[in-house]
PDB file of N, CA, C, O and CB in Angstrom:
ATOM      1  N   UNK A   1      66.069 239.132 108.067  1.00  0.00           N
ATOM      2  CA  UNK A   1      66.573 240.322 107.393  1.00  0.00           C
ATOM      3  C   UNK A   1      65.492 241.399 107.416  1.00  0.00           C
ATOM      4  O   UNK A   1      64.335 241.128 107.095  1.00  0.00           O
ATOM      5  CB  UNK A   1      67.004 239.998 105.932  1.00  0.00           C
ATOM      6  N   UNK A   2      65.865 242.610 107.795  1.00  0.00           N
ATOM      7  CA  UNK A   2      64.924 243.727 107.852  1.00  0.00           C
ATOM      8  C   UNK A   2      64.662 244.264 106.451  1.00  0.00           C
ATOM      9  O   UNK A   2      65.566 244.335 105.619  1.00  0.00           O
ATOM     10  CB  UNK A   2      65.461 244.849 108.765  1.00  0.00           C
ATOM     11  N   UNK A   3      63.420 244.636 106.208  1.00  0.00           N
ATOM     12  CA  UNK A   3      63.038 245.208 104.924  1.00  0.00           C
ATOM     13  C   UNK A   3      62.705 246.675 105.142  1.00  0.00           C
ATOM     14  O   UNK A   3      61.651 246.991 105.693  1.00  0.00           O
ATOM     15  CB  UNK A   3      61.831 244.443 104.293  1.00  0.00           C
ATOM     16  N   UNK A   4      63.581 247.571 104.721  1.00  0.00           N
ATOM     17  CA  UNK A   4      63.390 249.003 104.900  1.00  0.00           C
ATOM     18  C   UNK A   4      62.765 249.580 103.640  1.00  0.00           C
ATOM     19  O   UNK A   4      63.391 249.582 102.580  1.00  0.00           O
ATOM     20  CB  UNK A   4      64.731 249.711 105.226  1.00  0.00           C
ATOM     21  N   UNK A   5      61.538 250.068 103.747  1.00  0.00           N
ATOM     22  CA  UNK A   5      60.848 250.633 102.591  1.00  0.00           C
ATOM     23  C   UNK A   5      60.898 252.158 102.591  1.00  0.00           C
ATOM     24  O   UNK A   5      60.159 252.795 101.840  1.00  0.00           O
ATOM     25  CB  UNK A   5      59.401 250.164 102.564  1.00  0.00           C
ATOM     26  N   UNK A   6      61.754 252.752 103.416  1.00  0.00           N
ATOM     27  CA  UNK A   6      61.849 254.205 103.512  1.00  0.00           C
ATOM     28  C   UNK A   6      62.858 254.770 102.519  1.00  0.00           C
ATOM     29  O   UNK A   6      63.686 255.609 102.874  1.00  0.00           O
ATOM     30  CB  UNK A   6      62.229 254.612 104.927  1.00  0.00           C
ATOM     31  N   UNK A   7      62.785 254.317 101.308  1.00  0.00           N
ATOM     32  CA  UNK A   7      63.715 254.798 100.283  1.00  0.00           C
ATOM     33  C   UNK A   7      63.024 255.875  99.446  1.00  0.00           C
ATOM     34  O   UNK A   7      61.857 255.737  99.079  1.00  0.00           O
ATOM     35  CB  UNK A   7      64.207 253.623  99.377  1.00  0.00           C
ATOM     36  N   UNK A   8      63.749 256.934  99.155  1.00  0.00           N
ATOM     37  CA  UNK A   8      63.221 257.991  98.306  1.00  0.00           C
ATOM     38  C   UNK A   8      63.350 257.582  96.849  1.00  0.00           C
ATOM     39  O   UNK A   8      64.347 256.976  96.455  1.00  0.00           O
ATOM     40  CB  UNK A   8      63.952 259.326  98.565  1.00  0.00           C
ATOM     41  N   UNK A   9      62.346 257.911  96.052  1.00  0.00           N
ATOM     42  CA  UNK A   9      62.418 257.619  94.623  1.00  0.00           C
ATOM     43  C   UNK A   9      63.483 258.459  93.935  1.00  0.00           C
ATOM     44  O   UNK A   9      64.084 258.033  92.948  1.00  0.00           O
ATOM     45  CB  UNK A   9      61.066 257.857  93.966  1.00  0.00           C
ATOM     46  N   UNK A  10      63.711 259.652  94.463  1.00  0.00           N
ATOM     47  CA  UNK A  10      64.718 260.551  93.910  1.00  0.00           C
ATOM     48  C   UNK A  10      65.712 260.834  95.026  1.00  0.00           C
ATOM     49  O   UNK A  10      65.435 261.657  95.899  1.00  0.00           O
ATOM     50  CB  UNK A  10      64.076 261.883  93.347  1.00  0.00           C
ATOM     51  N   UNK A  11      66.873 260.167  95.018  1.00  0.00           N
ATOM     52  CA  UNK A  11      67.834 260.321  96.118  1.00  0.00           C
ATOM     53  C   UNK A  11      68.256 261.768  96.376  1.00  0.00           C
ATOM     54  O   UNK A  11      68.591 262.121  97.507  1.00  0.00           O
ATOM     55  CB  UNK A  11      69.056 259.499  95.830  1.00  0.00           C
ATOM     56  N   UNK A  12      68.243 262.601  95.346  1.00  0.00           N
ATOM     57  CA  UNK A  12      68.645 263.995  95.510  1.00  0.00           C
ATOM     58  C   UNK A  12      67.649 264.776  96.367  1.00  0.00           C
ATOM     59  O   UNK A  12      67.952 265.887  96.802  1.00  0.00           O
ATOM     60  CB  UNK A  12      68.790 264.660  94.148  1.00  0.00           C
ATOM     61  N   UNK A  13      66.479 264.216  96.611  1.00  0.00           N
ATOM     62  CA  UNK A  13      65.451 264.907  97.389  1.00  0.00           C
ATOM     63  C   UNK A  13      65.662 264.743  98.894  1.00  0.00           C
ATOM     64  O   UNK A  13      64.914 265.320  99.682  1.00  0.00           O
ATOM     65  CB  UNK A  13      64.071 264.390  97.004  1.00  0.00           C
ATOM     66  N   UNK A  14      66.657 263.974  99.305  1.00  0.00           N
ATOM     67  CA  UNK A  14      66.873 263.685 100.726  1.00  0.00           C
ATOM     68  C   UNK A  14      67.022 264.960 101.562  1.00  0.00           C
ATOM     69  O   UNK A  14      66.414 265.069 102.627  1.00  0.00           O
ATOM     70  CB  UNK A  14      68.112 262.814 100.897  1.00  0.00           C
ATOM     71  N   UNK A  15      67.818 265.920 101.097  1.00  0.00           N
ATOM     72  CA  UNK A  15      68.014 267.162 101.855  1.00  0.00           C
ATOM     73  C   UNK A  15      66.715 267.946 101.993  1.00  0.00           C
ATOM     74  O   UNK A  15      66.414 268.482 103.059  1.00  0.00           O
ATOM     75  CB  UNK A  15      69.075 268.033 101.181  1.00  0.00           C
ATOM     76  N   UNK A  16      65.949 268.009 100.912  1.00  0.00           N
ATOM     77  CA  UNK A  16      64.673 268.725 100.962  1.00  0.00           C
ATOM     78  C   UNK A  16      63.711 268.050 101.932  1.00  0.00           C
ATOM     79  O   UNK A  16      62.999 268.732 102.669  1.00  0.00           O
ATOM     80  CB  UNK A  16      64.043 268.802  99.562  1.00  0.00           C
ATOM     81  N   UNK A  17      63.681 266.725 101.942  1.00  0.00           N
ATOM     82  CA  UNK A  17      62.807 266.000 102.863  1.00  0.00           C
ATOM     83  C   UNK A  17      63.244 266.217 104.312  1.00  0.00           C
ATOM     84  O   UNK A  17      62.401 266.343 105.200  1.00  0.00           O
ATOM     85  CB  UNK A  17      62.802 264.498 102.529  1.00  0.00           C
ATOM     86  N   UNK A  18      64.538 266.261 104.555  1.00  0.00           N
ATOM     87  CA  UNK A  18      65.025 266.521 105.917  1.00  0.00           C
ATOM     88  C   UNK A  18      64.646 267.921 106.378  1.00  0.00           C
ATOM     89  O   UNK A  18      64.267 268.111 107.534  1.00  0.00           O
ATOM     90  CB  UNK A  18      66.547 266.343 105.987  1.00  0.00           C
ATOM     91  N   UNK A  19      64.746 268.914 105.476  1.00  0.00           N
ATOM     92  CA  UNK A  19      64.332 270.278 105.829  1.00  0.00           C
ATOM     93  C   UNK A  19      62.832 270.327 106.115  1.00  0.00           C
ATOM     94  O   UNK A  19      62.389 270.985 107.056  1.00  0.00           O
ATOM     95  CB  UNK A  19      64.691 271.265 104.694  1.00  0.00           C
ATOM     96  N   UNK A  20      62.060 269.622 105.288  1.00  0.00           N
ATOM     97  CA  UNK A  20      60.608 269.551 105.456  1.00  0.00           C
ATOM     98  C   UNK A  20      60.254 268.917 106.804  1.00  0.00           C
ATOM     99  O   UNK A  20      59.349 269.384 107.494  1.00  0.00           O
ATOM    100  CB  UNK A  20      59.968 268.748 104.301  1.00  0.00           C
ATOM    101  N   UNK A  21      60.966 267.859 107.171  1.00  0.00           N
ATOM    102  CA  UNK A  21      60.730 267.181 108.450  1.00  0.00           C
ATOM    103  C   UNK A  21      61.059 268.113 109.611  1.00  0.00           C
ATOM    104  O   UNK A  21      60.296 268.183 110.575  1.00  0.00           O
ATOM    105  CB  UNK A  21      61.571 265.888 108.546  1.00  0.00           C
ATOM    106  N   UNK A  22      62.173 268.825 109.540  1.00  0.00           N
ATOM    107  CA  UNK A  22      62.562 269.731 110.615  1.00  0.00           C
ATOM    108  C   UNK A  22      61.554 270.876 110.754  1.00  0.00           C
ATOM    109  O   UNK A  22      61.208 271.273 111.867  1.00  0.00           O
ATOM    110  CB  UNK A  22      63.972 270.288 110.358  1.00  0.00           C
ATOM    111  N   UNK A  23      61.092 271.399 109.626  1.00  0.00           N
ATOM    112  CA  UNK A  23      60.108 272.481 109.635  1.00  0.00           C
ATOM    113  C   UNK A  23      58.791 271.996 110.258  1.00  0.00           C
ATOM    114  O   UNK A  23      58.191 272.698 111.072  1.00  0.00           O
ATOM    115  CB  UNK A  23      59.865 273.007 108.194  1.00  0.00           C
ATOM    116  N   UNK A  24      58.354 270.812 109.878  1.00  0.00           N
ATOM    117  CA  UNK A  24      57.114 270.255 110.428  1.00  0.00           C
ATOM    118  C   UNK A  24      57.249 270.006 111.927  1.00  0.00           C
ATOM    119  O   UNK A  24      56.316 270.275 112.684  1.00  0.00           O
ATOM    120  CB  UNK A  24      56.743 268.947 109.707  1.00  0.00           C
ATOM    121  N   UNK A  25      58.385 269.502 112.356  1.00  0.00           N
ATOM    122  CA  UNK A  25      58.613 269.257 113.777  1.00  0.00           C
ATOM    123  C   UNK A  25      58.562 270.563 114.557  1.00  0.00           C
ATOM    124  O   UNK A  25      57.988 270.619 115.644  1.00  0.00           O
ATOM    125  CB  UNK A  25      59.962 268.557 113.997  1.00  0.00           C
ATOM    126  N   UNK A  26      59.151 271.593 114.013  1.00  0.00           N
ATOM    127  CA  UNK A  26      59.146 272.899 114.664  1.00  0.00           C
ATOM    128  C   UNK A  26      57.722 273.419 114.816  1.00  0.00           C
ATOM    129  O   UNK A  26      57.379 274.006 115.843  1.00  0.00           O
ATOM    130  CB  UNK A  26      59.994 273.901 113.867  1.00  0.00           C
ATOM    131  N   UNK A  27      56.894 273.205 113.802  1.00  0.00           N
ATOM    132  CA  UNK A  27      55.517 273.696 113.833  1.00  0.00           C
ATOM    133  C   UNK A  27      54.678 273.015 114.909  1.00  0.00           C
ATOM    134  O   UNK A  27      53.760 273.628 115.454  1.00  0.00           O
ATOM    135  CB  UNK A  27      54.867 273.494 112.481  1.00  0.00           C
ATOM    136  N   UNK A  28      54.979 271.760 115.221  1.00  0.00           N
ATOM    137  CA  UNK A  28      54.198 271.053 116.246  1.00  0.00           C
ATOM    138  C   UNK A  28      54.916 271.039 117.592  1.00  0.00           C
ATOM    139  O   UNK A  28      54.443 270.404 118.535  1.00  0.00           O
ATOM    140  CB  UNK A  28      53.914 269.619 115.798  1.00  0.00           C
ATOM    141  N   UNK A  29      56.047 271.727 117.694  1.00  0.00           N
ATOM    142  CA  UNK A  29      56.746 271.874 118.961  1.00  0.00           C
ATOM    143  C   UNK A  29      57.593 270.690 119.376  1.00  0.00           C
ATOM    144  O   UNK A  29      57.827 270.484 120.567  1.00  0.00           O
ATOM    145  CB  UNK A  29      55.775 272.141 120.010  1.00  0.00           C
ATOM    146  N   UNK A  30      58.059 269.906 118.411  1.00  0.00           N
ATOM    147  CA  UNK A  30      58.923 268.765 118.709  1.00  0.00           C
ATOM    148  C   UNK A  30      60.354 269.163 118.376  1.00  0.00           C
ATOM    149  O   UNK A  30      60.629 269.657 117.283  1.00  0.00           O
ATOM    150  CB  UNK A  30      58.488 267.486 117.907  1.00  0.00           C
ATOM    151  N   UNK A  31      61.255 268.948 119.313  1.00  0.00           N
ATOM    152  CA  UNK A  31      62.653 269.323 119.132  1.00  0.00           C
ATOM    153  C   UNK A  31      63.418 268.170 118.478  1.00  0.00           C
ATOM    154  O   UNK A  31      63.844 267.234 119.154  1.00  0.00           O
ATOM    155  CB  UNK A  31      63.298 269.706 120.489  1.00  0.00           C
ATOM    156  N   UNK A  32      63.587 268.249 117.160  1.00  0.00           N
ATOM    157  CA  UNK A  32      64.372 267.245 116.440  1.00  0.00           C
ATOM    158  C   UNK A  32      65.809 267.713 116.348  1.00  0.00           C
ATOM    159  O   UNK A  32      66.082 268.913 116.303  1.00  0.00           O
ATOM    160  CB  UNK A  32      63.790 266.982 115.025  1.00  0.00           C
ATOM    161  N   UNK A  33      66.711 266.775 116.321  1.00  0.00           N
ATOM    162  CA  UNK A  33      68.125 267.093 116.104  1.00  0.00           C
ATOM    163  C   UNK A  33      68.604 266.308 114.891  1.00  0.00           C
ATOM    164  O   UNK A  33      67.987 265.318 114.497  1.00  0.00           O
ATOM    165  CB  UNK A  33      68.992 266.758 117.373  1.00  0.00           C
ATOM    166  N   UNK A  34      69.693 266.751 114.309  1.00  0.00           N
ATOM    167  CA  UNK A  34      70.270 266.031 113.178  1.00  0.00           C
ATOM    168  C   UNK A  34      70.719 264.656 113.642  1.00  0.00           C
ATOM    169  O   UNK A  34      71.277 264.519 114.731  1.00  0.00           O
ATOM    170  CB  UNK A  34      71.456 266.819 112.558  1.00  0.00           C
ATOM    171  N   UNK A  35      70.486 263.652 112.839  1.00  0.00           N
ATOM    172  CA  UNK A  35      70.915 262.306 113.197  1.00  0.00           C
ATOM    173  C   UNK A  35      69.845 261.538 113.933  1.00  0.00           C
ATOM    174  O   UNK A  35      68.664 261.625 113.599  1.00  0.00           O
ATOM    175  CB  UNK A  35      72.154 262.364 114.033  1.00  0.00           C
ATOM    176  N   UNK A  36      70.255 260.792 114.927  1.00  0.00           N
ATOM    177  CA  UNK A  36      69.385 259.871 115.660  1.00  0.00           C
ATOM    178  C   UNK A  36      68.408 260.604 116.555  1.00  0.00           C
ATOM    179  O   UNK A  36      68.802 261.480 117.325  1.00  0.00           O
ATOM    180  CB  UNK A  36      70.212 258.914 116.488  1.00  0.00           C
ATOM    181  N   UNK A  37      67.127 260.249 116.460  1.00  0.00           N
ATOM    182  CA  UNK A  37      66.091 260.835 117.304  1.00  0.00           C
ATOM    183  C   UNK A  37      65.268 259.750 117.990  1.00  0.00           C
ATOM    184  O   UNK A  37      64.056 259.890 118.152  1.00  0.00           O
ATOM    185  CB  UNK A  37      65.180 261.745 116.477  1.00  0.00           C
ATOM    186  N   UNK A  38      65.931 258.672 118.391  1.00  0.00           N
ATOM    187  CA  UNK A  38      65.260 257.542 119.011  1.00  0.00           C
ATOM    188  C   UNK A  38      64.702 257.830 120.388  1.00  0.00           C
ATOM    189  O   UNK A  38      63.993 257.000 120.956  1.00  0.00           O
ATOM    190  CB  UNK A  38      66.191 256.406 119.098  1.00  0.00           C
ATOM    191  N   UNK A  39      65.013 258.994 120.933  1.00  0.00           N
ATOM    192  CA  UNK A  39      64.495 259.339 122.251  1.00  0.00           C
ATOM    193  C   UNK A  39      63.113 259.990 122.185  1.00  0.00           C
ATOM    194  O   UNK A  39      62.542 260.331 123.221  1.00  0.00           O
ATOM    195  CB  UNK A  39      65.462 260.264 122.954  1.00  0.00           C
ATOM    196  N   UNK A  40      62.572 260.165 120.980  1.00  0.00           N
ATOM    197  CA  UNK A  40      61.234 260.738 120.842  1.00  0.00           C
ATOM    198  C   UNK A  40      60.186 259.723 121.269  1.00  0.00           C
ATOM    199  O   UNK A  40      60.368 258.517 121.105  1.00  0.00           O
ATOM    200  CB  UNK A  40      60.979 261.196 119.391  1.00  0.00           C
ATOM    201  N   UNK A  41      59.094 260.222 121.814  1.00  0.00           N
ATOM    202  CA  UNK A  41      57.979 259.335 122.116  1.00  0.00           C
ATOM    203  C   UNK A  41      57.232 259.029 120.816  1.00  0.00           C
ATOM    204  O   UNK A  41      57.388 259.735 119.820  1.00  0.00           O
ATOM    205  CB  UNK A  41      57.024 259.972 123.179  1.00  0.00           C
ATOM    206  N   UNK A  42      56.438 257.990 120.839  1.00  0.00           N
ATOM    207  CA  UNK A  42      55.623 257.644 119.667  1.00  0.00           C
ATOM    208  C   UNK A  42      54.691 258.791 119.318  1.00  0.00           C
ATOM    209  O   UNK A  42      54.451 259.077 118.145  1.00  0.00           O
ATOM    210  CB  UNK A  42      54.811 256.356 119.924  1.00  0.00           C
ATOM    211  N   UNK A  43      54.173 259.441 120.338  1.00  0.00           N
ATOM    212  CA  UNK A  43      53.262 260.570 120.114  1.00  0.00           C
ATOM    213  C   UNK A  43      53.973 261.713 119.383  1.00  0.00           C
ATOM    214  O   UNK A  43      53.418 262.297 118.453  1.00  0.00           O
ATOM    215  CB  UNK A  43      52.693 261.074 121.456  1.00  0.00           C
ATOM    216  N   UNK A  44      55.198 262.030 119.805  1.00  0.00           N
ATOM    217  CA  UNK A  44      55.957 263.100 119.162  1.00  0.00           C
ATOM    218  C   UNK A  44      56.276 262.740 117.711  1.00  0.00           C
ATOM    219  O   UNK A  44      56.080 263.555 116.810  1.00  0.00           O
ATOM    220  CB  UNK A  44      57.256 263.380 119.938  1.00  0.00           C
ATOM    221  N   UNK A  45      56.758 261.541 117.492  1.00  0.00           N
ATOM    222  CA  UNK A  45      57.095 261.117 116.131  1.00  0.00           C
ATOM    223  C   UNK A  45      55.851 261.117 115.246  1.00  0.00           C
ATOM    224  O   UNK A  45      55.907 261.528 114.087  1.00  0.00           O
ATOM    225  CB  UNK A  45      57.741 259.716 116.144  1.00  0.00           C
ATOM    226  N   UNK A  46      54.734 260.655 115.795  1.00  0.00           N
ATOM    227  CA  UNK A  46      53.486 260.638 115.036  1.00  0.00           C
ATOM    228  C   UNK A  46      52.986 262.024 114.704  1.00  0.00           C
ATOM    229  O   UNK A  46      52.422 262.239 113.631  1.00  0.00           O
ATOM    230  CB  UNK A  46      52.432 259.899 115.796  1.00  0.00           C
ATOM    231  N   UNK A  47      53.181 262.966 115.607  1.00  0.00           N
ATOM    232  CA  UNK A  47      52.725 264.328 115.335  1.00  0.00           C
ATOM    233  C   UNK A  47      53.550 264.968 114.222  1.00  0.00           C
ATOM    234  O   UNK A  47      53.022 265.750 113.432  1.00  0.00           O
ATOM    235  CB  UNK A  47      52.801 265.182 116.608  1.00  0.00           C
ATOM    236  N   UNK A  48      54.835 264.643 114.153  1.00  0.00           N
ATOM    237  CA  UNK A  48      55.681 265.168 113.066  1.00  0.00           C
ATOM    238  C   UNK A  48      55.216 264.575 111.741  1.00  0.00           C
ATOM    239  O   UNK A  48      55.016 265.302 110.768  1.00  0.00           O
ATOM    240  CB  UNK A  48      57.195 264.839 113.315  1.00  0.00           C
ATOM    241  N   UNK A  49      55.043 263.262 111.704  1.00  0.00           N
ATOM    242  CA  UNK A  49      54.586 262.610 110.477  1.00  0.00           C
ATOM    243  C   UNK A  49      53.211 263.093 110.053  1.00  0.00           C
ATOM    244  O   UNK A  49      52.959 263.310 108.868  1.00  0.00           O
ATOM    245  CB  UNK A  49      54.563 261.109 110.661  1.00  0.00           C
ATOM    246  N   UNK A  50      52.326 263.260 111.023  1.00  0.00           N
ATOM    247  CA  UNK A  50      50.983 263.753 110.717  1.00  0.00           C
ATOM    248  C   UNK A  50      51.002 265.156 110.140  1.00  0.00           C
ATOM    249  O   UNK A  50      50.252 265.467 109.214  1.00  0.00           O
ATOM    250  CB  UNK A  50      50.124 263.729 111.959  1.00  0.00           C
ATOM    251  N   UNK A  51      51.865 266.004 110.691  1.00  0.00           N
ATOM    252  CA  UNK A  51      51.984 267.373 110.182  1.00  0.00           C
ATOM    253  C   UNK A  51      52.526 267.368 108.749  1.00  0.00           C
ATOM    254  O   UNK A  51      52.092 268.159 107.911  1.00  0.00           O
ATOM    255  CB  UNK A  51      52.902 268.215 111.100  1.00  0.00           C
ATOM    256  N   UNK A  52      53.473 266.474 108.480  1.00  0.00           N
ATOM    257  CA  UNK A  52      54.024 266.379 107.131  1.00  0.00           C
ATOM    258  C   UNK A  52      52.942 265.962 106.133  1.00  0.00           C
ATOM    259  O   UNK A  52      52.834 266.539 105.052  1.00  0.00           O
ATOM    260  CB  UNK A  52      55.195 265.380 107.097  1.00  0.00           C
ATOM    261  N   UNK A  53      52.148 264.962 106.500  1.00  0.00           N
ATOM    262  CA  UNK A  53      51.069 264.493 105.624  1.00  0.00           C
ATOM    263  C   UNK A  53      50.045 265.601 105.413  1.00  0.00           C
ATOM    264  O   UNK A  53      49.585 265.817 104.292  1.00  0.00           O
ATOM    265  CB  UNK A  53      50.387 263.236 106.216  1.00  0.00           C
ATOM    266  N   UNK A  54      49.687 266.299 106.479  1.00  0.00           N
ATOM    267  CA  UNK A  54      48.721 267.394 106.377  1.00  0.00           C
ATOM    268  C   UNK A  54      49.203 268.449 105.381  1.00  0.00           C
ATOM    269  O   UNK A  54      48.432 268.912 104.540  1.00  0.00           O
ATOM    270  CB  UNK A  54      48.485 268.036 107.758  1.00  0.00           C
ATOM    271  N   UNK A  55      50.474 268.824 105.476  1.00  0.00           N
ATOM    272  CA  UNK A  55      51.022 269.838 104.571  1.00  0.00           C
ATOM    273  C   UNK A  55      51.094 269.339 103.133  1.00  0.00           C
ATOM    274  O   UNK A  55      50.874 270.108 102.198  1.00  0.00           O
ATOM    275  CB  UNK A  55      52.408 270.263 105.037  1.00  0.00           C
ATOM    276  N   UNK A  56      51.403 268.040 102.948  1.00  0.00           N
ATOM    277  CA  UNK A  56      51.451 267.488 101.583  1.00  0.00           C
ATOM    278  C   UNK A  56      50.061 267.468 100.956  1.00  0.00           C
ATOM    279  O   UNK A  56      49.908 267.765  99.772  1.00  0.00           O
ATOM    280  CB  UNK A  56      52.043 266.063 101.594  1.00  0.00           C
ATOM    281  N   UNK A  57      49.049 267.119 101.748  1.00  0.00           N
ATOM    282  CA  UNK A  57      47.674 267.117 101.228  1.00  0.00           C
ATOM    283  C   UNK A  57      47.227 268.530 100.875  1.00  0.00           C
ATOM    284  O   UNK A  57      46.593 268.742  99.841  1.00  0.00           O
ATOM    285  CB  UNK A  57      46.706 266.500 102.255  1.00  0.00           C
ATOM    286  N   UNK A  58      47.555 269.499 101.731  1.00  0.00           N
ATOM    287  CA  UNK A  58      47.203 270.896 101.439  1.00  0.00           C
ATOM    288  C   UNK A  58      47.871 271.360 100.149  1.00  0.00           C
ATOM    289  O   UNK A  58      47.241 272.027  99.328  1.00  0.00           O
ATOM    290  CB  UNK A  58      47.612 271.817 102.610  1.00  0.00           C
ATOM    291  N   UNK A  59      49.145 271.011  99.967  1.00  0.00           N
ATOM    292  CA  UNK A  59      49.865 271.403  98.751  1.00  0.00           C
ATOM    293  C   UNK A  59      49.228 270.778  97.522  1.00  0.00           C
ATOM    294  O   UNK A  59      49.096 271.435  96.489  1.00  0.00           O
ATOM    295  CB  UNK A  59      51.342 270.996  98.842  1.00  0.00           C
ATOM    296  N   UNK A  60      48.831 269.519  97.623  1.00  0.00           N
ATOM    297  CA  UNK A  60      48.189 268.840  96.498  1.00  0.00           C
ATOM    298  C   UNK A  60      46.857 269.491  96.178  1.00  0.00           C
ATOM    299  O   UNK A  60      46.556 269.748  95.012  1.00  0.00           O
ATOM    300  CB  UNK A  60      47.990 267.348  96.803  1.00  0.00           C
ATOM    301  N   UNK A  61      46.048 269.763  97.207  1.00  0.00           N
ATOM    302  CA  UNK A  61      44.743 270.384  96.994  1.00  0.00           C
ATOM    303  C   UNK A  61      44.898 271.770  96.382  1.00  0.00           C
ATOM    304  O   UNK A  61      44.115 272.147  95.509  1.00  0.00           O
ATOM    305  CB  UNK A  61      43.968 270.472  98.313  1.00  0.00           C
ATOM    306  N   UNK A  62      45.891 272.533  96.822  1.00  0.00           N
ATOM    307  CA  UNK A  62      46.125 273.859  96.235  1.00  0.00           C
ATOM    308  C   UNK A  62      46.549 273.755  94.786  1.00  0.00           C
ATOM    309  O   UNK A  62      46.249 274.638  93.983  1.00  0.00           O
ATOM    310  CB  UNK A  62      47.183 274.616  97.027  1.00  0.00           C
ATOM    311  N   UNK A  63      47.255 272.668  94.440  1.00  0.00           N
ATOM    312  CA  UNK A  63      47.672 272.455  93.059  1.00  0.00           C
ATOM    313  C   UNK A  63      46.505 272.103  92.154  1.00  0.00           C
ATOM    314  O   UNK A  63      46.587 272.302  90.942  1.00  0.00           O
ATOM    315  CB  UNK A  63      48.710 271.365  92.996  1.00  0.00           C
ATOM    316  N   UNK A  64      45.419 271.582  92.716  1.00  0.00           N
ATOM    317  CA  UNK A  64      44.248 271.229  91.918  1.00  0.00           C
ATOM    318  C   UNK A  64      43.402 272.454  91.575  1.00  0.00           C
ATOM    319  O   UNK A  64      42.623 272.429  90.622  1.00  0.00           O
ATOM    320  CB  UNK A  64      43.399 270.208  92.661  1.00  0.00           C
ATOM    321  N   UNK A  65      43.557 273.510  92.345  1.00  0.00           N
ATOM    322  CA  UNK A  65      42.728 274.702  92.132  1.00  0.00           C
ATOM    323  C   UNK A  65      43.166 275.471  90.918  1.00  0.00           C
ATOM    324  O   UNK A  65      42.575 276.502  90.594  1.00  0.00           O
ATOM    325  CB  UNK A  65      42.767 275.605  93.343  1.00  0.00           C
TER     326      UNK A  65
END
């Protein structure tokens, strides 16, 4: 049985997270589409995730100031 840990703590945040993912993908030049994106390379998927983490860290650091 597969264990999927990609659950949001607040289900209502799903749309915001999808918008955030699309925005991050656009910034790094990865063409995401709604739905399945299994045709992405590992490098492309990693660059989207990395950009998302970078932006979250920047937002947190700005909140500390």
